[in-house]
Residue, then its C-alpha position, 0 to 999 in steps of 0.5 A: x499500500x503506502x510503503x509499496x516501492x518495488x514489486x516483489x511478487x505478482x498482483x492478477x485481478x479479475x480483469x486479468x481474466x483469461x490472461x493469467x498464464x501470460x501473466x505468470x509468464x512475465x515472472x524472470x524466473x522458470x524453475x519456480x518450485x513453490x508459489x504463496x497465494x491470498x486474496x488479503x481477504x483475512x490480513x493475521x487479526x487486521x481483517x481486509x486488506x485487499x491488495x495491502x496483504x501482498x506482505x504475507x506472501x512476502x513475509x511467508x516465503x521469506x522463512x521458507x529460505x531463513x528457517x528451511x534454507x530453500x533457494x529463494x529463486x524458486x518461490x513467487x509470492x502472489x496476491x489475488x486481486x478481486x476488490x475489497x471490503x475495506x471502506x478506507x481502502x475505497x476511498x483511500x486515492x492512495x491504493x494500489x488495487x481495485x477500487x471496488x467491492x469483493x466480488x463473490x460471483x462465479x468469476x472468483x471461481x473462475x480466477x482461482x481455477x485458471x491461475x491453478x491450472x496455469x500454475x500447472x502448465x507454466x510451472x509444473x504440477x507438482x509447484x506448491x500452491x500456498x493459500x494464505x489468509x483467505x477469508x471462511x467463506x472460501x478457504x475450507x471450500x478452496x481446500x476441498x476443491x484443489x486438495x487431490x487435485x495439485x500439491x497444495x496446502x492451507x497454512x491457516x488451518x493445516x500449519x496452525x494446526x500443526x504447530x497447535x499439536x505439537x504445544x499439545x504433545x509437549x504439554x502432556x509431557x508435564x501433565x503426564x496426561x495421555x492426549x486422550x484425558x483432555x477436553x479441549x475449548x475453542x475461544x472461535x470455529x474458524x479456520x484456526x480453530x476447526x485445523x486443530x480440531x480435526x489434527x486434534x481427532x486425528x491425533x486421537x485415532x493413533x491413540x486408539x480411540x474412534x472420531x465420533x468419541x474425539x469430537x465429544x472432548x472437543x468444543x468450540x465457542x463462535x461469536x454466537x455462542x458454544x456450538x451446539x445442536x439445533x442452537x435457537x440463534x447463529x446457524x450453523x457453517x458446514x464445517x462446525x457441524x462436525x463438533x456439534x456438540x448434544x447441550x444446551x446452548x450457553x452465550x459466554x466464555x466464562x460460562x462454557x468454561x464453568x459447565x464443560x469444565x475443559x483441561x485445554x483452553x484454545x483462543x484462535x479468535x482475535x478477541x482481546x483479553x478474553x481469558x479473563x482471570x476469572x476464566x483462568x482462575x476456574x481453570x487451575x480450580x478445576x486441573x492441577x496443570x491447566x493448558x492456556x494457549x493464547x494463540x492469536x496474533x498480532x499481540x494486541x489481539x492476544x486473549x491473554x499475557x504470559x504473565x497474567x495466565x502464570x500468575x492467575x494459575x499460581x505458575x501452575x498452567x502451560x502456557x504457549x502463545x501465538x505472539x511473542x511475550x517476554x519471560x515470566x519471574x513468578x514465586x522465585x520460578x523462571x517461565x520462558x513461553x513457547x510462542x506456537x507460531x507456525x514457521x515451525x512447521x509449513x518451511x519444513x513441510x515445504x521443504x520435503x515436498x519441494x525435494x521429492x517432488x509429491x503430489x498431494x499435501x496430506x493431513x498426514x503429514x501434518x501430523x508426522x510434522x506436529x509429532x517431529x516437533x515434539x519430539x525436538x523439545x528438549x528437558x529444559x525447555x520443558x523445565x523452563x515451560x516451554x512446549x517449543x525449541x528454541x527459536x534459535x534452532x528453527x533451520x535444524x528443527x525444519x530440517x528434522x521434519x523435512x527428512x520425517x515430512x519425506x520419509x512419510x511421501x515416500x511410504x504412502x507414494x506421494x513422491x514423483x523424484x524416483x527412487x527413493x534416496x539411499x541417504x534421504x537427509x543428506x539428498x534434503x540437505x544438498x538441495x538447501x540452499x546455501x548462503x556462503x559467499x565467495x571471501x573478496x577480502x585481498x589476499x594481504x601479507x607481508x615482505x622481508x624488510x630489505x632496506 
């Protein structure tokens, strides 16, 4: 938007329908292996930014390189511009996008279809396509439409789910409970909440539970209240029905906590300060080690701070957040809160997918990624209350995740790079981008004194 200086990706608009491939052909790099694209409708907790959301795919792909050593020349950020419903942008003479309200017609689907088919035709059928920050009305249906047709995933749904589940696995090591011993409550019922809930169900299945039993232990609260069957106000969209419970309607979070006594509470609705002192103390009354994940970001949208969570639960909670918080000293003990950032997951998954030429990205890959991330949490991390590895180790974390996801791809016949390498870790390491630059400092040495 206002800080635009030069194009760092491709902008494709509704007016380009029928000409998308020619726009892709303008990109100077032909060997593109991964694309992150957005329509700018749901940027973090900031809402509809339209074309100003281009910073998100640019930033996400920068993390591919920073976290997983993926060659930046193989990455392409794209913004699909179909308008914006942000009134302030529509009235801004310096707004760089289409100054019209969002197109909700068939033309939107036609543009997405042409974009994806053009990517496959121009860059190849195994090009990775990462959906990013699409609105709820499009995110789920587009993922379902394309996940079996091409190599794609939605980071807001699947990446968030994986990093959250990894944190829950880490928390189980602190609470000494099995995953199936817990009751989960989500503040929010959008992309992140549904994605995490669905991956928790997959994890339950691995522990021998049934999907039906798993869903009974997962509760969602949206802006209309507790997600229950036949609730009198606020109907349920299709993706919420899987987790609709047989229960009386309840409108407020504090009342839900009082009634169902969750052991795990996860905030993903960008409603700031909703985890109140009363709620956190109630969690601590019900459970010796309550799990409180305030995953909304940016920091201004966090459900509570780390200091509040530790203080209100007398230092007994297991806390993680989506935004960074400083360490906390409480009652003589030092706590270092873990940050459940998606960058622990999607760069490693992308590295694996790109190296083995995966034809599809499955939920099983994100389950493997979550388990692998959880295994890399050291006892020294847990002693500080941190359920994620230190971010300083992110490159090695991403590499280990990539190796395990690549093994999963070969095991489940998802790879197009055949045969399977004998030394898979070295195969992946050899394909990473190394920032080792030639030394241009001239050779300096002394001559003997001849005078």
